[in-house]
N, C-alpha and C positions, 0 to 999 in steps of 0.2 A: 381370441380368447373368450369362452362364454362364461358367466357366473350364474349360479342360481341365487334366487332372491335373497336367501337368509344368510349368505356368504357376503351377497353384496351388501347387505345392511351392516354386517360386522366390520366390514373394511369402511365404510362410510364413517361409522362410529369411531373407528380407530382413527381415521382421517382427521375428525373433528377435534378429538381429543387430543392428538398430538400437536396439532397446528396451535391449539391454546397454550400449550406449554411455552414458558419463558426459553429465550435462547440461553443453551447452558455450557459450560464448560466441560471439556472431554477428559480432564482429569483432575487429580486433588487440586484443595486451595491453594493457589499460587503463594498465599501467605506465609507457606510452610517452608521457601526455599531458603537455602542455609547461605549464609553472607560469607563473601570473601574477604580475607585480611587486607587492611592498606597495606599499600606500597609506600617504602618510606621516602620522604622528597630528597631531590638531589640536583644536580646541574644537570641539564640536559646538554648533549653534544649538538654541534652546528653543520648543516647539511645545506644543500640547495634546496629551494623553496618546491613546494608541491602544491597545486592548484587541486580543490576538489569540490565535487556539487552534488547536493542532494534536490532531486525532483520530483514530486507527483506529479503525474502528466494527466490525471484524472479519468476515470472511467466512461464518463459522459451522464450518467444517470443514476438513478437511486435504485439500486438491485433490491433492498428490502420491501419496495411498495407491494410487490404480489404477495409477500407473506403476511405485510400488515392487512392488505385487503381481505385475504381470507380470515384473518383473524376478526375483523369488524364485521364480516358476513355471518360467521359462526355465533358470534356475540349476540347478532339479531335474530338467531334461530333460523338462520337459512337451511336448506336443503343441499344435498352436493351438487346437483347442477348448477344452483345458483350460485355456490361458493368457488366453483369451477371457473364459471364465469368473471366473478370477481377477481379471480387470479389472472385469468387471460385479459380483462380490460386493462388492469392494474401493469401486466407486463408490455402491453401494446403502449402505454402512455410513457412507461420508461423507454421503451424505443424510439418513440417519437422526441423524447427529450435528449437521447443519444444523438439521434440525426441531427436535432436543432443545436446541439453544441459542439457540432460540424468540426471533428478532430482533423481531416485534412487541412482545414484552415487553421485550428491552432498548431499544428504540427510545425508550420512554416514559423510561427512565431516562436516556438521551443526551440527550432533548430537556429535560428538567429542568436537568441539568447547563449546558445551553448558555444556557438561559432564566436561570438563577441567574448565570452568570460573564459574560453580556451583552457576549459579543466583538464588536468591528465586523466582524472578518474570521474565517473558519474555512475551515481548510483539514482536507479530510476525507480519508481512505484507506479502501479496501477499501469501496468503495460498491456494492454485488454487486446483481445481477440475475440470478436463476436461473430458468431455464424447463425444460419437459420437453416431450419429444414421442415418435411413434411409436418402438419399438428399431430400429435398423440395425446390422448386423453383419457385411455383405459388404466385405470388403478391399477398397479402391478405388471402392467404390461406397457411401458412406455411413457407414462405421465412422469415428467420431471426427471427423465433419464437425459443426461448430456451425450448426445449421439449425432448432434447435427453438424453437418459438415460444410455447408455453402457459407465461403467466407465473404462476410460484410464488410468488415474494418479489421484490419491488421496492424494496430497502433505502431509496433516494431518496424514493420516493412515500411509503414508510410513515414515514419520517424525517420528512418536510416536513410529513405531517397531524399528527404528534405534535406539532411545533413550533408548528403553529397551533393544535392545542388548548390549547397551555399561554399562548397569547397573545403569543409571541415572534413577533417580525416580521423574516424573513430572507426571502431571495431568492436564486434560482440565480445566481451570476456567471459559473462557468465549468464546465461538466460535459466531461470528457475520457473515451473508451473505451479500455481498455487491454485485457488477458489474453481471450481468447474460447475456452474450451475445453468440450467436450463428450465424454461417454463413454457406451457402454450400461451399465445397470443392471438389476440382479435379484436377488433373494433365493438363499439355499445351496441351495434347491430348484426354482429357476429358475422363480419365480412372479413376478407383479408387473413383467413385462419392459417397459422404456423407456429412452428415451435423456433423460439430465440434462445441462443446459447451463449455465456460470457464465460470465456477462459481468462484469468488473470495470471499476470507473469510478473516478477521482479527481475530487474536487468543491471548488470554492471556493463558500461562502457568504458573503452580506454583510447586514450588519444595515441594517433599513431607518433612514435617517437619518445611516447611518456615511460619508457622502461619496458621490460619482459617480465612475461607473466609466468613464475617459476612453480606455482600452484594455486589451485582453485578449487571450489568445491560449493556445493548447494544441497539444502536439507528440507523438510518440513519440519514443522514443530510438532512436538509430541502434545502440547497444549493448544487447542483450536476450539472456535465457535462450533456447536453442533446444533442441527435445525434437520427435522425429520419431518416428514409429511406422511400421514396413515401410517406410521410405523413400520414401515417397509420400504421408504423411500426417501433415504438420508441425502440430504443436499451437502457438497462439498464446499465449505466456505473456509478452507485450508490455507494458512499463511506459512512463511518460511523465511531462512536465512542463508546468506551466500557470501562468499570470501574470495579475495584473489591477492596471493602474496606477489610483490612487486620488487624488482630488481632494477635499479638504475645506476651503473657503475658502482659503486660504493654503497650506496643508499639502497636500504632495504627497509620495507612495511610493509604491513597487512592492511587491507581494505575491506570493511565490511558494509554491507548494505541489508536492510531489513524493513519491513513495513509491518507494525503492531498491531492488534485487534484494536478498533474502534467502538466494538459494541459492549465491552467489558473490560474495565480496569482490571480487575483479577487477572484475566487470561492476558494481557499486555505485560503485566508483571511478571509472570511465569515466563512468557515467551524471550522477554529481556534476559531473565536469569539463564534462560538455557541457551539462548545464542553466547552468552559470557561464558557459560560452563564450556561449552562445545567448541567456541573459537578462540577464547582470549588466551594469548602466550604472553606471560609476564615479561619475558626476557625480550619481548618482540614490539616493537613501536605500532600501534594497531589505531587507524582510523576509522571511526564508525559512524555511519551517515545512515539518516532514517526519516520514515514518516512515523514517528514514535508513539501518535497519538496519546501524549501524555503530556499534560499543560504543566511547567513548571509551578505555575502561580494557581492552580485548580485544584482546591483540597474538597471538592465535593465529592460524595460516593453515590454511585449509582443505585437505584433500589436493588438491583440482584447483585451487587458486588460487596466486598467486605473489606475493599481497599479504596483510597482515594485516587481521583483521575491522576494526580501527579507521581503515584507511586513508582512505575518503572522508571521516570526520570530521576525519582530520589534514590533508587537503587543503583541506578548506574552511575550516579555522580558521587554516591557514597559507599558502600562496601565494595563494589564492583571496581571503584578506583578511576572513572574517566572523568574528563574536565570538559566541561562546557566551553567549546573554543569560541563562539560568537561573543559570549560575555569577557572574552579576551580583547574583543575588538569594539564592541558596541554595548549598549543596556537592552536588555529584554524587550522594550516597548520598541527600540528601532527594529527589530527583528521579527514582527509579527508574519506569520506565513499563511494562516488558514481562517476563516474559510467562506468563501463566496456561495452564490446560490447555485442550485442545481442546473440550471441553463446558461452559468458565466457569461450573463450579459449585464451585470450590474453597471449602473449607472456611474458609481464611485468606487472607491477601493476602502469604504468604511466596514466592508464585511471582514476585513482582516484585522482579526480582534484577539489574537491568541497565538503562541509559537508553539507548533510541535513537529517542524521539520528541523532537524539537528544535526550539527557536525560535531562530535565527541571525540577524543583523542585519549590513550592510554598509554604512557611512557613507562619505561623502565625504572625512570628515577622519581617519577611521579610529577614532575614538572611539566605547565603546559607548555604547548608549542606556541611561537611566536606568530602571530597574525601579522603578515605584510599588507594584506589586504582583503576587507569584506564586503558582502554587498548582497541585499535581496534583490531577487529577480522577480520580473513580470507581476510586481505589485503597484504600479503607477497607471494612470489614467491613459498614458502616453503608449503603454506597451500593448494596449487592445488591440485587435486587427481593425484595420480603419473603414472596410469594407462591411463588416456584419456585425462590429460592436463587441466582439466576444475574447475574453481574458485568454493568454493561454493555458490556465488550468483554474479549478477553483482553490488552490493553493499557488503560493508563490515559492520561488525554490532560492536556496541559501549556496553561495560560493565562497569559498574561502582560500587564500593563498596563505600557507603554512610553511615555516621555517623552523628549524631545530631538531629535525630526524636526526637520530644518531647514524655514524657511518661506521661501516664494517671494516675492522682492520686491515690492512694489506698484508 
């Protein structure tokens, strides 16, 4: 496609202006979300224990680096070719870190965690699919379009292979596509030119023998982060929610998995409210696992937000009527789950200094479920890969064995 000079200059101007805009919310302020009434407390019926796990397995690198590099180049007054070079070299650095963070090695550690913990249901976040393809740099005709097809790393396939190798018997209950972004990448000397594409997924795994899935679903949030390049090149940073209704004998419950927005607490709050509105059944016991990106102890407000970091958590624990099941087992400080460095090669576990990976419960009576056993996994130095020194993820996982789910009447 050929551009005349005047049109090309107009597109470059749009590209520059839009890159400088802050990351925005695609819908109205989350602070206007209506609250739900509290459920009256009572005594929960007793059923057989259910073990659940939440696990962010880490995508492997910083996907915002290219946008940040472009903003810096624009702020310095660079022209379009230089801005594009900044984007591409930043993408190349991110890709190098994805390779260095070595998911095939980390997947072995994650599979061993799951095998040992033996959760009935697992909620996975950042289950990445990395692909590459021919480089495309024409504004409006290929640049930033997610169309690369050569698979470099399929985290789900790799993890399922490692689980099978351990003898752990798990099946994919629900798989949901999320963010899908692509950027050109090359070295500082403009070698090795190609496009790099990331497709994110959330996944629910079910252990064989852990009950029957009677219903399941997956959806994208209406509240999502919006990033646009050049005014005509939207980048898809969607997140979503998913569920599986489980029946095991007389035991029935709903299992929800989600990954709330990290860049905006306003959006995370809106997403939490949407998940509750769409999925919560007050008469059905619900177990909600997440990387919620909402630290209960963090009341700071990001410059572009109107609500504090902890707002999504406060909403879920408050008017939504959920119970933080980890706190039924141990203190918050014994449950730190995030976050290590980008290369996940930290020498110590000091990076685990806040708690955003949560297991919550909502019961008909408002009573908490009894925690028979609880642990944070992947948070000790001994959990690293002995050959590479890598941690399983930049997050730790949480596993709880819960009792007190109601039984269906015979």
